[in-house]
C-alpha positions, -999 to 999 in steps of 0.1 A, spaced: 741 663 -569 764 633 -560 741 602 -565 735 579 -533 742 547 -537 717 522 -539 721 485 -545 695 467 -562 686 428 -560 663 416 -589 649 381 -594 652 370 -631 621 363 -645 600 385 -627 588 418 -631 607 446 -608 588 477 -596 602 499 -568 591 536 -561 617 561 -548 616 597 -536 636 625 -548 649 649 -520 668 681 -516 698 681 -492 687 650 -468 702 655 -434 699 633 -401 668 643 -379 664 632 -344 635 617 -332 623 617 -294 607 587 -277 572 598 -269 571 631 -292 560 641 -326 585 669 -327 615 665 -351 649 680 -340 672 693 -369 694 723 -359 689 753 -381 668 731 -407 652 761 -427 618 748 -433 589 770 -435 553 763 -426 539 746 -462 572 727 -472 568 696 -484 594 673 -469 602 633 -472 623 609 -446 645 582 -452 655 556 -428 687 539 -428 670 507 -416 641 511 -442 613 509 -411 594 541 -395 579 548 -362 540 545 -362 525 573 -385 557 580 -404 566 563 -439 594 563 -461 582 576 -502 558 598 -488 552 636 -488 545 655 -454 539 692 -449 559 711 -422 533 727 -402 534 760 -380 524 742 -346 559 736 -330 580 753 -359 612 766 -347 646 774 -358 657 737 -346 622 718 -343 593 713 -363 563 690 -371 547 674 -401 511 667 -413 501 642 -438 480 672 -455 486 709 -462 479 727 -427 464 699 -415 471 681 -376 503 670 -364 511 631 -378 506 613 -345 542 598 -343 552 587 -309 587 567 -315 596 536 -291 630 533 -278 637 505 -302 627 527 -333 655 552 -322 684 526 -315 710 522 -343 686 539 -369 694 569 -386 665 589 -401 668 619 -424 647 643 -440 648 667 -469 626 690 -491 610 671 -521 619 679 -558 591 687 -575 594 669 -607 562 680 -623 583 693 -656 611 662 -652 625 641 -678 635 608 -664 663 582 -678 675 552 -661 698 527 -677 712 495 -667 749 488 -679 773 460 -681 800 467 -657 822 444 -677 818 455 -715 800 486 -704 774 479 -728 738 491 -724 721 462 -713 683 480 -705 665 507 -693 639 509 -667 604 524 -676 604 554 -648 567 568 -641 556 597 -620 538 584 -589 532 618 -570 552 651 -588 551 674 -558 564 647 -535 592 637 -562 581 603 -561 587 581 -592 581 543 -599 611 527 -617 599 491 -633 614 463 -655 593 439 -671 595 405 -670 609 399 -706 636 423 -701 647 406 -665 644 373 -682 669 384 -709 694 396 -683 720 367 -673 726 366 -637 762 355 -644 768 392 -658 779 423 -635 755 452 -640 754 488 -627 724 512 -629 717 552 -626 685 574 -621 689 607 -642 664 631 -644 662 664 -662 644 699 -654 648 733 -671 679 716 -688 700 710 -659 708 673 -654 706 652 -616 719 620 -607 699 611 -571 705 574 -574 731 549 -588 746 514 -578 752 480 -587 721 458 -599 723 419 -592 699 397 -612 695 366 -590 685 334 -609 654 316 -603 650 278 -600 626 258 -613 610 231 -587 607 193 -594 
């Protein structure tokens, strides 16, 4: 798995929390204004599959969300189209994207990674010295939907100079195999006190 680059900006002297979702083979999916059908040629999904969505803009049409699990349902399921539900076997999520939801935004969908038996490691290193500077605490939010929370406490961000340059990676291991879904530059933004 090639890690997706996800640049992070963290305020110095603050607690940082970020939820991320681990998806397998996320691919571009087409939404149509006024429809709850998703179009993806040869998607390979079956009714009951748990999927997640990503957006290049970080925003979604009403009814849809990132960092959430949705179930593929039998209604409307073909080789190239599908609908999703918030619950297994439930009704279709009522999304009806407007034209502005579709202009210049890329949406992706992928099967979620079941992280029930996964272990995690998320390190931050100085890109100048290569030294390990800190590690995120990684906790499972929803194992079946592949959602984890990465946390850096106040004491850690306070000790990290904003003048240094950092990089991080998120690693997880399942059944002896290692995966690196996210990595990227990390910037500590210095805070200033008010007079």
